[in-house]
C-alpha positions as a Python dict, from the first residue, in 0.01 Angstrom:
ca = {
    (1, 'M'): (0, 0, 0),
    (2, 'K'): (-323, 135, 147),
    (3, 'T'): (-326, 494, 265),
    (4, 'K'): (-426, 390, 620),
    (5, 'N'): (-125, 161, 644),
    (6, 'K'): (103, 437, 521),
    (7, 'L'): (-38, 682, 773),
    (8, 'Y'): (14, 428, 1050),
    (9, 'E'): (378, 388, 943),
    (10, 'V'): (421, 765, 943),
    (11, 'L'): (259, 791, 1287),
    (12, 'V'): (478, 522, 1443),
    (13, 'L'): (802, 651, 1291),
    (14, 'F'): (760, 1013, 1393),
    (15, 'L'): (632, 930, 1740),
    (16, 'K'): (954, 733, 1778),
    (17, 'L'): (1173, 1011, 1638),
    (18, 'G'): (998, 1271, 1853),
    (19, 'T'): (1070, 1058, 2159),
    (20, 'I'): (1438, 979, 2097),
    (21, 'G'): (1538, 1293, 1906),
    (22, 'F'): (1783, 1454, 2148),
    (23, 'G'): (2055, 1689, 2029),
    (24, 'G'): (1879, 1963, 1834),
    (25, 'P'): (1761, 1997, 1473),
    (26, 'L'): (2071, 1857, 1302),
    (27, 'A'): (2059, 1541, 1512),
    (28, 'N'): (1687, 1503, 1443),
    (29, 'I'): (1735, 1550, 1070),
    (30, 'A'): (2015, 1292, 1071),
    (31, 'L'): (1778, 1042, 1234),
    (32, 'M'): (1514, 1116, 971),
    (33, 'E'): (1765, 1058, 693),
    (34, 'Q'): (1866, 723, 841),
    (35, 'E'): (1504, 609, 875),
    (36, 'A'): (1335, 757, 566),
    (37, 'V'): (1617, 729, 313),
    (38, 'H'): (1836, 434, 409),
    (39, 'K'): (1607, 208, 611),
    (40, 'R'): (1255, 260, 474),
    (41, 'K'): (1344, 413, 134),
    (42, 'W'): (1050, 655, 133),
    (43, 'V'): (1262, 900, -68),
    (44, 'D'): (1604, 882, -231),
    (45, 'Q'): (1910, 1075, -116),
    (46, 'Q'): (1869, 1357, -368),
    (47, 'D'): (1505, 1410, -279),
    (48, 'F'): (1602, 1430, 87),
    (49, 'L'): (1871, 1690, 13),
    (50, 'D'): (1623, 1892, -192),
    (51, 'M'): (1378, 1887, 99),
    (52, 'L'): (1655, 1997, 333),
    (53, 'A'): (1739, 2288, 104),
    (54, 'I'): (1376, 2400, 106),
    (55, 'T'): (1356, 2395, 485),
    (56, 'N'): (1637, 2651, 492),
    (57, 'L'): (1442, 2885, 264),
    (58, 'I'): (1115, 2906, 457),
    (59, 'P'): (1023, 3011, 811),
    (60, 'G'): (978, 2750, 1079),
    (61, 'P'): (1178, 2491, 1277),
    (62, 'N'): (1388, 2290, 1031),
    (63, 'A'): (1339, 1948, 1191),
    (64, 'V'): (961, 1989, 1201),
    (65, 'E'): (955, 2094, 837),
    (66, 'M'): (1163, 1793, 735),
    (67, 'A'): (906, 1573, 910),
    (68, 'L'): (631, 1750, 716),
    (69, 'H'): (809, 1703, 382),
    (70, 'L'): (874, 1334, 445),
    (71, 'G'): (519, 1269, 562),
    (72, 'Y'): (386, 1440, 249),
    (73, 'A'): (623, 1253, 18),
    (74, 'Y'): (516, 915, 157),
    (75, 'A'): (147, 962, 238),
    (76, 'G'): (26, 1288, 84),
    (77, 'N'): (-150, 1574, 264),
    (78, 'A'): (-270, 1351, 548),
    (79, 'G'): (84, 1219, 590),
    (80, 'L'): (209, 1575, 635),
    (81, 'W'): (-32, 1643, 921),
    (82, 'V'): (30, 1306, 1086),
    (83, 'A'): (410, 1331, 1062),
    (84, 'G'): (430, 1682, 1203),
    (85, 'S'): (183, 1620, 1484),
    (86, 'A'): (345, 1290, 1583),
    (87, 'F'): (693, 1445, 1586),
    (88, 'I'): (583, 1738, 1805),
    (89, 'L'): (359, 1543, 2048),
    (90, 'P'): (625, 1367, 2263),
    (91, 'S'): (815, 1692, 2318),
    (92, 'F'): (492, 1876, 2399),
    (93, 'L'): (393, 1618, 2662),
    (94, 'M'): (739, 1607, 2822),
    (95, 'I'): (773, 1985, 2838),
    (96, 'L'): (418, 2021, 2968),
    (97, 'G'): (500, 1777, 3248),
    (98, 'L'): (822, 1961, 3332),
    (99, 'S'): (637, 2294, 3318),
    (100, 'I'): (389, 2172, 3577),
    (101, 'L'): (672, 2052, 3803),
    (102, 'Y'): (860, 2378, 3750),
    (103, 'A'): (555, 2586, 3844),
    (104, 'D'): (519, 2385, 4167),
    (105, 'Y'): (883, 2335, 4264),
    (106, 'G'): (1087, 2588, 4067),
    (107, 'S'): (1147, 2810, 4368),
    (108, 'I'): (1280, 2529, 4589),
    (109, 'P'): (1653, 2586, 4657),
    (110, 'Q'): (1759, 2244, 4521),
    (111, 'V'): (1575, 2310, 4196),
    (112, 'E'): (1709, 2664, 4163),
    (113, 'A'): (2060, 2530, 4228),
    (114, 'I'): (2040, 2299, 3926),
    (115, 'F'): (2062, 2601, 3696),
    (116, 'Y'): (2382, 2738, 3856),
    (117, 'A'): (2608, 2569, 3599),
    (118, 'I'): (2348, 2528, 3325),
    (119, 'N'): (2303, 2902, 3274),
    (120, 'P'): (2668, 2976, 3187),
    (121, 'L'): (2672, 2666, 2966),
    (122, 'L'): (2376, 2810, 2779),
    (123, 'I'): (2596, 3114, 2709),
    (124, 'S'): (2855, 2874, 2563),
    (125, 'I'): (2592, 2710, 2342),
    (126, 'I'): (2464, 3046, 2216),
    (127, 'I'): (2811, 3182, 2138),
    (128, 'N'): (2909, 2860, 1962),
    (129, 'S'): (2595, 2875, 1750),
    (130, 'A'): (2657, 3241, 1666),
    (131, 'F'): (3019, 3167, 1571),
    (132, 'H'): (2924, 2898, 1321),
    (133, 'M'): (2639, 3108, 1186),
    (134, 'G'): (2874, 3403, 1142),
    (135, 'K'): (3124, 3194, 946),
    (136, 'E'): (2849, 3104, 701),
    (137, 'V'): (2704, 3450, 637),
    (138, 'L'): (2968, 3715, 719),
    (139, 'K'): (3190, 3636, 423),
    (140, 'D'): (3245, 3987, 283),
    (141, 'W'): (3245, 4351, 392),
    (142, 'K'): (2887, 4409, 273),
    (143, 'A'): (2756, 4135, 499),
    (144, 'I'): (2960, 4271, 791),
    (145, 'V'): (2821, 4623, 737),
    (146, 'V'): (2460, 4498, 721),
    (147, 'F'): (2525, 4290, 1033),
    (148, 'A'): (2668, 4591, 1219),
    (149, 'V'): (2371, 4809, 1122),
    (150, 'F'): (2115, 4559, 1247),
    (151, 'L'): (2318, 4477, 1557),
    (152, 'L'): (2302, 4848, 1644),
    (153, 'A'): (1930, 4854, 1560),
    (154, 'A'): (1870, 4556, 1791),
    (155, 'I'): (2069, 4720, 2070),
    (156, 'L'): (1866, 5039, 2030),
    (157, 'G'): (1545, 4838, 2066),
    (158, 'L'): (1408, 4785, 1715),
    (159, 'N'): (1136, 4519, 1719),
    (160, 'E'): (1291, 4174, 1674),
    (161, 'T'): (1056, 4074, 1395),
    (162, 'L'): (1137, 4393, 1207),
    (163, 'V'): (1509, 4330, 1249),
    (164, 'I'): (1473, 3990, 1081),
    (165, 'I'): (1242, 4097, 797),
    (166, 'L'): (1429, 4421, 722),
    (167, 'A'): (1766, 4244, 727),
    (168, 'G'): (1634, 3999, 468),
    (169, 'A'): (1491, 4278, 253),
    (170, 'V'): (1807, 4491, 277),
    (171, 'W'): (2026, 4198, 178),
    (172, 'V'): (1805, 4134, -125),
    (173, 'L'): (1855, 4499, -225),
    (174, 'V'): (2230, 4473, -169),
    (175, 'K'): (2245, 4175, -404),
    (176, 'L'): (1986, 4316, -647),
    (177, 'P'): (2227, 4457, -909),
    (178, 'K'): (2335, 4102, -986),
    (179, 'K'): (1979, 3985, -1039),
    (180, 'H'): (1766, 4018, -1348),
    (181, 'N'): (1440, 3917, -1194),
    (182, 'L'): (1296, 4021, -858),
    (183, 'K'): (1035, 3777, -737),
    (184, 'L'): (971, 3791, -361),
    (185, 'N'): (780, 3533, -166),
    (186, 'L'): (503, 3712, 21),
    (187, 'L'): (510, 3446, 292),
    (188, 'Y'): (812, 3627, 436),
    (189, 'F'): (612, 3942, 489),
    (190, 'L'): (329, 3818, 705),
    (191, 'P'): (194, 4110, 905),
    (192, 'I'): (340, 4188, 1242),
    (193, 'L'): (88, 4132, 1518),
    (194, 'P'): (-64, 4475, 1588),
    (195, 'E'): (-50, 4626, 1933),
    (196, 'G'): (-383, 4578, 2103),
    (197, 'V'): (-483, 4256, 1926),
    (198, 'A'): (-587, 4164, 2276),
    (199, 'N'): (-605, 4396, 2574),
    (200, 'Q'): (-507, 4111, 2802),
    (201, 'H'): (-159, 3988, 2715),
    (202, 'T'): (-220, 3681, 2928),
    (203, 'S'): (-531, 3572, 2739),
    (204, 'V'): (-517, 3243, 2550),
    (205, 'P'): (-612, 3403, 2214),
    (206, 'F'): (-331, 3656, 2251),
    (207, 'I'): (-80, 3383, 2337),
    (208, 'F'): (-188, 3191, 2027),
    (209, 'L'): (-164, 3496, 1799),
    (210, 'Y'): (172, 3600, 1941),
    (211, 'F'): (329, 3261, 1878),
    (212, 'L'): (155, 3235, 1541),
    (213, 'K'): (330, 3555, 1439),
    (214, 'T'): (658, 3431, 1583),
    (215, 'G'): (634, 3098, 1402),
    (216, 'S'): (568, 3284, 1077),
    (217, 'V'): (904, 3463, 1087),
    (218, 'L'): (1116, 3208, 1274),
    (219, 'F'): (1420, 3089, 1083),
    (220, 'G'): (1669, 2836, 1217),
    (221, 'S'): (1700, 2682, 1560),
    (222, 'G'): (1550, 2727, 1903),
    (223, 'L'): (1815, 2989, 1973),
    (224, 'A'): (1661, 3199, 1696),
    (225, 'L'): (1333, 3167, 1888),
    (226, 'L'): (1507, 3297, 2199),
    (227, 'A'): (1639, 3595, 2002),
    (228, 'L'): (1291, 3672, 1867),
    (229, 'I'): (1092, 3656, 2190),
    (230, 'Q'): (1329, 3756, 2469),
    (231, 'N'): (1238, 4123, 2483),
    (232, 'D'): (864, 4063, 2451),
    (233, 'V'): (842, 3777, 2699),
    (234, 'V'): (1058, 3940, 2968),
    (235, 'N'): (1030, 4317, 2928),
    (236, 'K'): (711, 4388, 2734),
    (237, 'F'): (453, 4133, 2847),
    (238, 'H'): (629, 4030, 3170),
    (239, 'W'): (530, 3668, 3115),
    (240, 'L'): (858, 3536, 3257),
    (241, 'T'): (1162, 3673, 3433),
    (242, 'Q'): (1497, 3660, 3256),
    (243, 'Q'): (1592, 3359, 3468),
    (244, 'Q'): (1268, 3177, 3390),
    (245, 'L'): (1324, 3231, 3016),
    (246, 'I'): (1675, 3087, 3048),
    (247, 'D'): (1526, 2789, 3232),
    (248, 'A'): (1267, 2750, 2955),
    (249, 'I'): (1535, 2733, 2686),
    (250, 'T'): (1734, 2487, 2898),
    (251, 'I'): (1432, 2258, 2932),
    (252, 'G'): (1389, 2277, 2555),
    (253, 'Q'): (1751, 2172, 2513),
    (254, 'V'): (1732, 1866, 2740),
    (255, 'T'): (1408, 1725, 2601),
    (256, 'P'): (1383, 1542, 2267),
    (257, 'G'): (1212, 1677, 1959),
    (258, 'P'): (1199, 2037, 1835),
    (259, 'V'): (1358, 2295, 2066),
    (260, 'S'): (1084, 2539, 1964),
    (261, 'S'): (857, 2341, 2198),
    (262, 'T'): (999, 2583, 2454),
    (263, 'A'): (686, 2780, 2360),
    (264, 'T'): (488, 2512, 2547),
    (265, 'F'): (670, 2599, 2869),
    (266, 'I'): (607, 2971, 2825),
    (267, 'G'): (240, 2921, 2745),
    (268, 'Y'): (190, 2706, 3055),
    (269, 'Q'): (356, 2955, 3288),
    (270, 'V'): (127, 3229, 3155),
    (271, 'A'): (-211, 3054, 3123),
    (272, 'G'): (-183, 2692, 3231),
    (273, 'I'): (-262, 2400, 3001),
    (274, 'P'): (-479, 2611, 2762),
    (275, 'G'): (-187, 2853, 2727),
    (276, 'A'): (55, 2567, 2662),
    (277, 'V'): (-169, 2429, 2387),
    (278, 'A'): (-223, 2774, 2233),
    (279, 'A'): (150, 2853, 2228),
    (280, 'T'): (241, 2513, 2082),
    (281, 'V'): (-21, 2526, 1807),
    (282, 'G'): (69, 2887, 1732),
    (283, 'I'): (444, 2831, 1697),
    (284, 'F'): (413, 2526, 1470),
    (285, 'L'): (98, 2595, 1265),
    (286, 'P'): (273, 2831, 1018),
    (287, 'S'): (516, 2552, 926),
    (288, 'F'): (230, 2318, 835),
    (289, 'L'): (54, 2582, 626),
    (290, 'I'): (366, 2712, 452),
    (291, 'V'): (487, 2365, 354),
    (292, 'L'): (142, 2284, 216),
    (293, 'L'): (136, 2609, 18),
    (294, 'I'): (480, 2583, -137),
    (295, 'M'): (464, 2222, -256),
    (296, 'K'): (372, 2317, -611),
    (297, 'W'): (631, 2596, -620),
    (298, 'I'): (925, 2390, -497),
    (299, 'P'): (1097, 2376, -840),
    (300, 'N'): (1106, 2757, -853),
    (301, 'I'): (1222, 2794, -494),
    (302, 'K'): (1507, 2548, -548),
    (303, 'R'): (1651, 2773, -818),
    (304, 'G'): (1769, 3004, -543),
    (305, 'G'): (1813, 3365, -650),
    (306, 'V'): (1621, 3613, -442),
    (307, 'F'): (1500, 3347, -197),
    (308, 'H'): (1857, 3254, -114),
    (309, 'D'): (1951, 3620, -73),
    (310, 'F'): (1655, 3684, 156),
    (311, 'L'): (1747, 3386, 372),
    (312, 'Q'): (2106, 3511, 403),
    (313, 'G'): (1978, 3850, 514),
    (314, 'V'): (1743, 3691, 765),
    (315, 'T'): (2034, 3490, 905),
    (316, 'I'): (2237, 3810, 943),
    (317, 'G'): (1948, 3966, 1136),
    (318, 'V'): (1908, 3657, 1355),
    (319, 'L'): (2281, 3660, 1429),
    (320, 'A'): (2257, 4021, 1548),
    (321, 'L'): (1963, 3935, 1775),
    (322, 'I'): (2137, 3628, 1916),
    (323, 'L'): (2439, 3835, 2021),
    (324, 'V'): (2217, 4093, 2192),
    (325, 'V'): (2033, 3818, 2380),
    (326, 'A'): (2363, 3648, 2469),
    (327, 'Y'): (2480, 3968, 2636),
    (328, 'R'): (2157, 3999, 2835),
    (329, 'I'): (2181, 3640, 2953),
    (330, 'F'): (2551, 3688, 3031),
    (331, 'Q'): (2462, 3962, 3277),
    (332, 'S'): (2244, 3728, 3483),
    (333, 'A'): (2424, 3396, 3426),
    (334, 'I'): (2785, 3491, 3504),
    (335, 'T'): (2765, 3564, 3874),
    (336, 'D'): (3116, 3469, 3994),
    (337, 'I'): (3452, 3335, 3881),
    (338, 'F'): (3325, 2976, 3879),
    (339, 'T'): (3038, 3046, 3640),
    (340, 'A'): (3283, 3231, 3414),
    (341, 'I'): (3514, 2927, 3415),
    (342, 'I'): (3219, 2697, 3339),
    (343, 'A'): (3117, 2914, 3042),
    (344, 'V'): (3471, 2921, 2899),
    (345, 'T'): (3513, 2546, 2953),
    (346, 'G'): (3181, 2474, 2783),
    (347, 'L'): (3280, 2686, 2485),
    (348, 'F'): (3613, 2504, 2460),
    (349, 'L'): (3443, 2164, 2466),
    (350, 'L'): (3199, 2271, 2196),
    (351, 'W'): (3470, 2414, 1970),
    (352, 'R'): (3744, 2159, 2026),
    (353, 'Y'): (3553, 1834, 2076),
    (354, 'K'): (3207, 1921, 1936),
    (355, 'V'): (3038, 1778, 2246),
    (356, 'E'): (2664, 1717, 2208),
    (357, 'T'): (2450, 1981, 2379),
    (358, 'I'): (2257, 1724, 2581),
    (359, 'Y'): (2579, 1595, 2742),
    (360, 'L'): (2692, 1947, 2820),
    (361, 'V'): (2362, 2027, 2992),
    (362, 'L'): (2366, 1701, 3189),
    (363, 'A'): (2720, 1781, 3303),
    (364, 'G'): (2595, 2122, 3411),
    (365, 'I'): (2322, 1961, 3622),
    (366, 'A'): (2580, 1734, 3787),
    (367, 'I'): (2815, 2026, 3862),
    (368, 'S'): (2528, 2230, 4006),
    (369, 'L'): (2415, 1952, 4238),
    (370, 'I'): (2771, 1880, 4355),
    (371, 'K'): (2820, 2248, 4437),
    (372, 'F'): (2489, 2265, 4623),
    (373, 'Y'): (2536, 1953, 4835),
    (374, 'V'): (2915, 1948, 4880),
    (375, 'F'): (3021, 2310, 4884),
}
């Protein structure tokens, strides 16, 4: 088949998936498996699983990286760029539209009221995510000790990026006696953005560089993004208030595609459409470049070893950050007995019935509107 035809197929498929992909990275990846493996047979099941394993060993949003891998497997380098861009575009446009509406109408009482029940439900979502993450990584006393150390470090104000990188490095050292060969991937140690890269924190170049750095060390879901940027966005740069950041994450949850497109919302609130574009390109560009760079080293990466250990350490660091952020959001989201009940109920529904996040958020909107208009 001609390359142009393949690229067109890639474009159409990932525009579709980016438009209907509600439910977070796992739901998006499941849709990709159905389309690329079972329906279109671009790759076989084992290849897909290998790609999925790789996405867990490199920084960047997992669903976006799966799109990149599949685009590359079917249509080469051009397929990678087309797949990733097409998957991100629908979410970018939707969040940009909502960002514009939010900037114009976010202070209207009816709009503010919508977040009354959503905010405590976001606490439920974060705690549920942290619980499942903890079950995977806190399996022995060593992991618990490392977690406790970096939880304390995060509470005391250690830079979020340092928490993640140092947790990964420390866990590698903890596991080192069992290894015979230390071979670290330098991609994990991209430099931290220096203070003073730009004197104006609201400038478009600074926004781009900040999210470029963030995308270079982002592991996992959109909640990991929240853990990474919360202190900078709210307390350091004063781009958003705590409530606005919660609203940004909520908008990322209720729109299809990658939750990391929340960066679009933040960029728009700071510097309009140029800021939205800069933040979006910055957060996702590292994924494109890293996937391109590692293609020829995939066989070595799949052997695990130090890469697997580093990822485990990173996850421990992310877990510590998520809990710190959850507490900060708790302070502003739980305002009365009703919001506390909503949070507990949401957590129960997630644990007991595994309710999809999108349905939980929609229920929160309904509860908020009923309270505003009826009570």
